[in-house]
C-alpha positions as CSV (number, residue, x, y, z in Angstrom):
1,X,-9.8,-25.2,30.1
2,X,-6.7,-24.3,28.1
3,X,-3.4,-25.2,29.7
4,X,-1.5,-21.9,30.3
5,X,1.8,-23.8,29.8
6,X,1.1,-24.5,26.0
7,X,3.9,-25.1,23.6
8,X,4.2,-22.2,21.1
9,X,5.6,-24.3,18.4
10,X,2.5,-26.5,18.4
11,X,0.2,-23.5,18.3
12,X,2.1,-22.2,15.2
13,X,1.6,-25.5,13.4
14,X,-2.1,-25.5,14.1
15,X,-2.4,-22.1,12.4
16,X,-0.6,-23.4,9.4
17,X,-3.4,-25.3,7.8
18,X,-4.9,-25.0,4.3
19,X,-8.0,-23.4,5.7
20,X,-6.0,-20.7,7.6
21,X,-3.9,-19.9,4.6
22,X,-7.1,-19.5,2.5
23,X,-8.5,-17.1,5.1
24,X,-5.3,-15.0,5.4
25,X,-4.9,-14.9,1.5
26,X,-8.4,-13.7,1.2
27,X,-7.9,-11.1,3.8
28,X,-4.7,-9.8,2.0
29,X,-6.4,-9.6,-1.4
30,X,-9.3,-7.6,0.1
31,X,-6.9,-5.4,2.0
32,X,-4.8,-4.7,-1.0
33,X,-7.8,-3.8,-3.0
34,X,-8.9,-1.3,-0.4
35,X,-5.4,0.1,-0.2
36,X,-5.3,0.5,-4.1
37,X,-8.7,2.2,-4.0
38,X,-7.2,4.7,-1.5
39,X,-4.5,5.5,-4.0
40,X,-1.5,3.7,-2.4
41,X,-0.7,6.5,0.0
42,X,2.4,4.8,1.3
43,X,3.6,3.1,-1.8
44,X,2.8,-0.1,-3.7
45,X,4.2,-2.4,-1.0
46,X,2.9,-4.7,1.7
47,X,4.8,-2.6,4.2
48,X,3.1,0.6,2.9
49,X,-0.3,-1.1,3.4
50,X,0.6,-2.1,7.0
51,X,1.4,1.6,7.8
52,X,-1.8,2.6,6.2
53,X,-3.6,0.2,8.6
54,X,-1.7,1.7,11.5
55,X,-3.1,5.1,10.7
56,X,-6.6,3.6,10.8
57,X,-7.2,3.6,7.0
58,X,-8.0,7.4,7.1
59,X,-5.0,8.5,4.9
60,X,-5.9,8.8,1.3
61,X,-3.8,9.7,-1.9
62,X,-1.4,12.5,-1.1
């Protein structure tokens, strides 16, 4: 059973592994490709892509 009084710093270090970075970078590349195909409706930035995700990816090119 997981200890409920875990150390947040330790949890952060566990996620900072080469395999986790590979997973996250692969997700970002795929997400940016989908955002590009949608026509960059909120601009060509990571922040724009995150807004697009908040809208459920339903917004397309304006």
